[in-house]
C-alpha positions in Angstrom: 0.2 0.1 0.4 1.3 3.5 -1.3 2.4 5.6 2.2 2.5 9.2 1.7 4.5 11.8 3.7 3.7 15.5 4.2 6.6 18.5 2.9 7.1 22.1 3.5 7.2 24.0 0.3 10.8 25.7 1.4 12.9 22.3 2.4 11.8 21.0 -1.4 12.5 23.7 -2.8 15.9 24.1 -1.1 16.8 20.3 -2.0 15.5 20.7 -5.3 17.9 23.7 -6.0 20.7 21.6 -4.9 20.3 18.8 -6.8 19.8 21.4 -10.3 23.3 22.6 -9.4 24.6 19.1 -8.7 24.4 19.1 -12.4 25.7 22.5 -13.8 22.7 24.8 -13.1 23.4 28.2 -12.1 22.3 28.9 -8.6 19.5 31.4 -10.0 18.5 29.2 -12.7 17.9 26.0 -10.2 16.3 27.6 -7.9 13.7 29.2 -10.6 13.1 25.6 -11.6 12.9 24.3 -8.0 10.1 27.4 -7.2 8.1 25.9 -10.5 8.1 22.5 -9.4 7.1 22.8 -6.0 4.9 25.8 -7.0 2.9 22.9 -9.4 2.7 20.4 -6.1 1.4 23.3 -3.9 -1.8 23.2 -6.7 -2.4 20.1 -6.9 -0.9 19.8 -10.1 1.7 16.7 -8.8 2.2 15.7 -12.2 4.4 18.3 -13.3 5.9 18.6 -9.5 8.7 17.1 -7.9 8.2 13.9 -9.1 10.1 15.1 -12.1 13.0 16.2 -11.2 14.8 12.5 -11.8 13.5 12.5 -15.4 15.0 16.2 -15.9 18.4 15.6 -14.0 18.9 12.3 -16.4 18.5 14.4 -19.6 20.7 17.1 -17.8 23.5 14.7 -17.2 23.1 12.9 -20.4 24.1 16.4 -22.6 20.4 16.4 -23.6 19.8 19.6 -22.0 22.3 22.4 -21.6 22.8 23.3 -17.8 24.3 26.7 -18.6 22.3 28.4 -21.8 22.9 31.3 -23.4 19.2 32.6 -23.8 19.1 34.9 -26.8 16.5 37.2 -27.8 16.1 39.0 -31.4 13.2 41.8 -31.9 11.8 40.9 -35.5 9.1 43.5 -35.3 7.4 45.9 -33.4 6.4 44.0 -30.8 7.7 40.2 -31.6 10.7 38.6 -30.5 12.2 35.2 -31.1 14.3 33.7 -28.1 16.7 31.1 -28.7 16.6 28.9 -25.7 19.5 26.9 -26.7 18.3 23.7 -25.4 18.4 24.7 -21.7 15.4 23.7 -18.8 12.4 25.2 -20.4 11.5 27.0 -17.8 14.2 29.4 -18.4 13.7 30.2 -21.6 10.1 30.7 -21.2 10.1 32.5 -17.9 12.6 35.3 -19.9 9.8 35.1 -23.0 7.1 35.7 -20.4 8.7 39.0 -19.1 9.7 40.2 -22.8 6.0 39.7 -23.8 4.8 42.1 -20.8 7.8 44.6 -22.0 6.6 44.5 -25.4 3.1 44.4 -24.3 3.7 47.8 -22.5 4.6 49.4 -25.2 2.3 48.1 -27.9 -0.8 46.6 -26.0 -0.2 43.5 -27.3 3.9 41.5 -27.2 4.0 38.4 -28.9 7.4 35.8 -28.0 8.3 32.7 -30.0 10.5 29.9 -28.4 12.5 27.7 -30.4 14.9 25.0 -29.1 13.6 24.7 -25.7 12.7 21.6 -23.8 9.7 20.4 -21.7 8.5 23.7 -19.5 6.6 22.4 -16.3 3.2 23.3 -15.3 2.2 26.4 -18.2 -0.2 28.1 -15.3 3.2 28.8 -14.0 3.7 31.7 -16.7 0.0 32.7 -17.1 0.4 33.1 -12.9 3.8 35.2 -14.1 2.0 37.4 -16.6 -1.0 37.9 -13.8 1.8 39.0 -11.4 2.7 41.8 -13.8 -0.9 42.8 -14.6 -1.3 41.3 -18.1 -3.5 39.1 -20.0 -1.5 36.1 -21.2 -1.9 33.3 -23.7 0.6 30.0 -23.9 0.9 27.6 -26.2 3.4 24.8 -26.4 3.8 21.8 -28.2 5.6 18.6 -26.8 6.1 14.9 -27.9 4.3 12.4 -29.4 1.6 11.3 -27.0 -1.8 11.1 -29.0 -2.6 10.5 -32.4 -4.1 12.6 -35.4 -8.0 11.8 -35.4 -7.8 8.7 -37.6 -4.7 7.7 -36.9 -3.5 4.8 -34.4 0.0 5.9 -33.6 1.6 8.8 -31.4 2.0 11.7 -33.6 1.0 14.9 -32.1 1.8 16.4 -28.4 -0.5 16.7 -25.6 0.5 20.0 -26.2 -0.9 22.1 -23.5 -2.3 25.6 -23.5 -2.7 27.8 -20.5 -4.0 31.5 -20.2 -4.4 34.5 -17.6 -6.7 37.0 -16.9 -6.1 39.2 -14.1 -9.3 39.4 -11.8 -10.1 43.0 -9.8 -10.8 41.7 -6.2 -11.7 38.6 -7.0 -9.4 35.4 -7.9 -8.5 35.7 -11.4 -8.9 33.6 -14.5 -6.5 30.5 -14.7 -6.2 27.9 -17.4 -3.8 25.4 -18.2 -4.9 21.9 -19.2 -3.6 19.4 -22.2 -5.5 18.1 -25.1 -5.3 14.7 -23.6 -8.1 13.3 -21.8 -5.7 13.8 -18.7 -2.5 14.6 -18.3 0.2 12.3 -19.6 2.2 13.1 -16.1 -0.6 11.6 -14.3 -1.0 8.3 -16.2 2.8 7.9 -15.4 2.4 8.6 -12.2 -0.7 6.1 -11.3 1.8 3.6 -13.4 4.5 4.6 -10.6 1.7 3.8 -7.8 1.0 0.3 -9.9 -2.6 2.1 -9.7 -5.3 1.2 -12.6 -6.9 4.1 -14.6 -10.0 4.1 -15.6 -11.0 3.4 -19.3 -11.5 6.0 -22.4 -8.2 7.7 -21.9 -5.1 5.7 -23.5 -4.9 2.6 -25.7 -1.6 0.3 -25.5 0.8 -0.3 -27.8 -0.6 -2.3 -29.9 -3.9 0.1 -29.9 -6.2 -1.8 -27.7 -8.0 0.5 -25.2 -6.2 -0.2 -21.6 -6.9 0.5 -17.3 -3.6 -1.1 -17.5 -1.1 2.8 -16.5 2.1 1.4 -17.3 0.7 0.3 -20.6 -0.9 3.3 -21.2 1.9 5.3 -21.0 4.2 3.3 -23.3 0.9 3.1 -25.6 -1.2 6.1 -27.2 -3.2 8.8 -25.0 -6.4 9.7 -26.2 -7.6 13.3 -27.2 -10.5 15.0 -25.0 -13.6 15.7 -27.3 -12.3 13.2 -29.9 -11.7 15.4 -32.7 -12.2 18.6 -30.9 -8.6 18.1 -28.8 -7.2 16.6 -31.7 -7.6 19.4 -33.9 -6.7 22.2 -31.1 -3.6 20.0 -30.5 -2.5 20.0 -34.2 -2.6 24.2 -33.8 -0.2 24.0 -30.7 2.0 22.0 -33.0 1.5 24.4 -35.6 1.9 27.5 -33.8 4.4 26.7 -31.6 6.6 24.3 -33.7 6.7 25.2 -37.0 6.0 28.8 -36.3 8.4 29.3 -34.1 11.4 27.1 -36.0 10.7 24.6 -33.2 10.6 20.5 -34.1 6.8 19.7 -35.0 5.0 17.0 -37.0 6.3 14.3 -34.5 9.7 15.2 -34.2 9.5 16.6 -30.7 11.9 14.0 -28.7 10.6 12.5 -26.0 11.5 13.0 -22.3 10.9 9.8 -21.2 11.9 7.4 -24.1 14.2 9.2 -26.3 18.0 10.0 -25.7 19.1 10.6 -29.1 19.5 14.3 -28.9 17.6 17.6 -27.5 14.1 17.9 -27.5 13.5 21.3 -29.4 10.5 22.2 -28.0 8.5 25.3 -29.4 6.2 27.5 -27.5 4.4 30.8 -28.3 3.4 33.3 -25.4 1.0 36.2 -26.0 0.5 39.6 -23.5 -2.2 41.5 -24.1 -2.8 44.9 -21.6 -5.9 44.6 -20.2 -6.9 48.4 -20.2 -6.5 48.2 -24.0 -10.3 49.1 -24.4 -11.5 50.5 -21.5 -9.9 52.0 -18.1 -8.5 49.2 -16.0 -11.1 50.2 -13.2 -13.5 49.4 -15.6 -12.2 46.1 -16.7 -11.4 45.2 -12.7 -15.0 46.0 -12.1 -16.1 43.8 -14.8 -14.6 40.8 -14.4 -15.4 40.8 -10.8 -19.0 41.3 -12.1 -18.4 38.2 -13.8 -17.0 36.0 -10.7 -19.8 37.3 -8.7 -22.2 36.5 -11.0 -20.9 33.0 -11.4 -21.2 32.7 -7.9 -25.0 33.3 -7.7 -26.0 30.7 -10.7 -27.9 28.1 -10.2 -26.0 24.8 -9.1 -26.1 21.1 -10.8 -27.4 18.5 -8.4 -24.1 18.1 -5.8 -22.3 20.7 -6.7 -22.0 23.3 -3.7 -19.8 26.0 -5.5 -19.1 27.8 -8.9 -15.9 29.0 -9.1 -13.9 30.2 -11.6 -10.7 28.7 -13.6 -8.1 28.8 -11.5 -9.5 29.3 -8.6 -9.8 25.7 -7.4 -5.9 25.1 -7.2 -5.5 28.4 -5.8 -7.4 26.9 -2.6 -5.5 23.9 -3.2 -2.0 26.0 -2.5 -3.5 28.0 0.0 -4.4 24.7 2.0 -0.9 22.7 1.3 0.9 26.2 2.7 -0.6 24.8 6.0 -1.4 20.9 5.9 2.0 20.2 3.4 2.7 18.9 0.5 1.5 15.2 0.0 4.2 13.0 -1.9 3.9 9.3 -2.0 6.7 6.7 -0.5 7.6 5.7 -4.4 8.5 9.3 -5.6 9.9 9.8 -2.0 12.5 6.7 -2.5 12.9 8.1 -5.8 14.4 11.4 -4.6 16.2 10.3 -1.3 18.5 8.0 -4.5 19.4 10.9 -6.6 20.1 12.9 -3.0 22.4 9.9 -2.2 24.2 10.5 -5.5 25.8 13.2 -5.0 25.6 14.3 -1.0 22.2 16.2 -1.2 19.7 15.1 1.7 16.0 14.4 0.8 13.8 16.1 3.8 11.9 13.9 6.3 8.4 15.6 6.0 5.6 14.4 8.1 3.5 11.8 8.8 0.4 13.2 8.6 -0.9 16.2 7.6 -0.4 19.6 9.7 -3.5 20.7 11.3 -4.7 24.3 9.6 -5.7 25.7 12.3 -2.3 25.0 14.3 
C-alpha cells in the first residue's frame, strides 16, 4: 500500500535547487526550476511537480539539456521577439519569454514571443501566473513529444501540447487555465504507473492500439484526445503555432522526455501578452471581472455541486491549504528523490507522517 508524507514548500525548494546545481545549473536558474516544480505540487498539479526531477536530471547528465544556456532574444517586429532557448531547461527560456512578452505589451498594447530550441517547460500555469502578477492577460501555447494520434490515426503523432491562459481579476480570483489536449495529463498516467494504480477506461490505448486501464501500458502507448476530434484539432493548432511557426521541431519530431535520449527535444512555445486596459480603463476592466466572478457564484448549481468556481480557483485554494498542511508526496516518489540525492550527497527532507492542522 502506498504511503504518503507531507512536506513544507521551502525544504523541497532547497533540496531541488541543490539537485539542479549538482548537475551544473547556476544557482538562480536552479532555484527558478525548483520553485516552479514545488509550485505545481502546491497547486495540486503533482504530475508536474518534484516527481519529474529524476527525469530532468537524467537528461541534464546525458548532455541532452544544456545546464548553462545562453538564452538570446531577437526583436523581429515591433511587438514580436524570437527567443533561442539554447537547449536549456524550458523553464528558463519561458520565464524570459513571458517577461519579454509583457515588456513588449507595455509599449505596444500586445506582445508576442516565439521560443525554439527549448525543452519541456513544466506547468503552463506558471507563466500565466507570472503575467498576471505583472498585470497582463496572457495566452501560452507549447508543443510536445508525440502522445496522441492525429484524428483517424492509431499511432502517436501530436503532443499532449497544453494551452494555458491568464486574466487578472479585480478584488476576486483571476482566471487561470492550463490544460493538455489529452483526456488526462500524461504525467498523471505516469504517476499512476509509478504507484501501480489502474486508470479509468477511455483514457488511453496500449502499444497495440487496444483500450487499457493498465497505467504502465497506457504510458507506453497512446493517450486519447479530450473531446475526440476537437481535442485532436486543438493539438494540431498547438503543434503548428508553437512548433512550425517558431522554428522548433514539429510534426512528430519533438523528442520524448522519457524514451528518446538521442538528441535535444527542440520544443517550441508561443507567448502572447496583452494589456487589460486596451479597450477601457483598468478600473472598468477590473470591475467587469468582479461582476463576472460575482455572477457565477450566484448561478443555479447542478446536483451535488456546492460552489461554482472561476477556472484556477480550485488550484489557488489547494495552494493555500497545502502551504499550511504540507505537500503530500507518496513513498515511491520519496524513494526516487532520496536515491537521487544520495548520488550527490544532498539529503532529502524528512517530512511529516500526517498533514499539519490548518488551525495550528
